[in-house]
N, C-alpha and C positions, 0 to 999 in steps of 0.2 A: 674450289678444287685446290688441293695441296699442290704445290710445285716446289722441287728442290732448288729453284733458282733459275737464272736464265743466263744466256751467253751473248755476248755483243762483240763483234769484230769488225773493224773498219778495214775493208779490203780495197786496196788499189791497185793498179797495174804492177804486175811482177811481184806482188807480195803474196805470201801463203800463210794458211792458217791450218793447224791440225787440231782436231779434238779426238782424244783418246778416252774412251770408256772401258775400264778393265777391272778385274778383281785382283789382278796380279800386283806384287809390290812395285814400287818405282824402280828399283834396281833392275827388275826384269824388264820393264817398259823401256827404260832408257838404254838398253843395250843396243837398240838400232835407232838410227835417226829416222824420222817419218819417211823420207824419201827412199831410204833403204828397205824399210818394212813394206812399202808400197811396191817397190821393184820385186822383192821376194814373193809377195802375194801375186803379182802378175805372172811370174815365173811358174809358180804353183799352179795357177789356174791354166796356164798354156799346158803343162803337162798333163793335167786332167783332161783336157780336150784331145791331146794327142794320143792318150791311152784309150779314149772312147772310141766306140765303132764310128765309122765315117758319117753315118746318118746322124749322129748325135753330137756333132761338132760346130753346128751353127744354129743361129735362131733361138726359139723356145727350147729345143732339145738340148742346146749348150747350157742354158740356164738351169735345166733340170739335172744336167750332170753336176753343175756346181751345187745344186740344193742336195742331191744325194750324197755328195762329200761330207756333208754334216752328220749324216745317220750311220756311217761305218767308223767305228771308234776303237781305240785301244783302251781296255779298261784301265781305270784310273786309281783303284784303291791298292793299298799295300799287298793285300791277299791276291787280288787280281794280276797285279804286276808280277808277283812271284810265280804264279801259275803260267803266266804267258812266258816267262823265262825258262820254266822246266817242261812246258807242254806247248809246243808251237801252235797246235791246233786252237788253243785259247787265245791267241793273240788278237783276234779281232771279233768283234761282236757287234751286231746291229743295235742301234739305240732307238727306243720309241720316243725318246726326249719327254717323256712324261714321268714326273716325279714319283718314285715308289713303284715303278713298273720297269722290271728289268728282263730283257731278252725274252720277249714272248715269241713262242715257237710258231704259232700260226701266222702271226703279223712278219715274223722274220722270213718265213718260207715265202709268203705272198709277195714280199718286197724284194727278195733276194736277187733275182734276175736284174731288175732295174736299178737296184742300188750297186751291184757288183759286176754283173756280166756286160750289160750294155756300156758301163763306164770303164771296160777294161780291168777289172779287179778279179780275174778269175782266181788268183791265188787265195784272195781273202774269202772268196765264196767257197773254196774248197776248205779253208780253215774253219768257216762257220758250219759248214755241213758235217764235217769230221766231228766237231765239238758237239753237235747234237746227236750224231751217230753213237757216240760214246755214252749217251744217256737214254738210249732206246730201251724201253721196259715193256714187256708183254706186247710188243709190236707197235709201240707208240711212242712218238718223241714228246718231251715235256712241252706243255703249252706255257708254263711258267718255269723258267728255266732254273735249275738248283742254284742255290745262292749260300755260300759257306755251309754251315752244319745243316741247313734246312734242305729237305729233299725237293724235287720238283713236283709240279702238279700235272698230271696226266688225265687231263679232262676233256680232250678235244680229239676226235678222230681224224678231221680233215687236215690238220697240221702234218700228219704222217703221209696223207695223200700228196700235199704241197711238197714235202720234203722229197718223195719219190720222183715227182715231177722236175723238181730242180737238179737232182742227180742225173735225169735222163737228158737235160738241157747242157749240162756240163759235159757229160760223155759224148753227145753230138758235137759240141764245139771242139772238143779236142780230138776226136776221130774224123769227122767230116770237114771241119773248119767252118768258121763262121764269117771270116773277114774276106 
């Protein structure tokens, strides 16, 4: 089996070792000392838990809040960044984290409540729903979200059902209150 190498560090009391794995340039990595980066990550995780509903702040539920954070992204391409600046509804998009699969309507609507509402991200949930609402065609939301010049694929009826259910959840949260 191929191996890129190995790491060996002798640790003694009060010694520290930091291993960084990144695709960033060293000038980016070296901006923060490892201790500062760790402190900022702990602050970020504390904020995630503070924003989540109370039932999701401890134990396994808290770990799911951290996992959900990996799936709500800001689009990264030049085209997407420009649209995010000009159309706030485009700012956030759920990611399936599968290469070549972008913003699947059905998967987005099924996961929306857990990824955004339970984690205290109702603003992002609204952005995502409004984005899909802009692309409703013949009563359907796209299952494969439009990408650049390509039109979306409208080949699933249940995505629109999930879409309607998510709007109902947000309406209930905002009018009746959830917390």
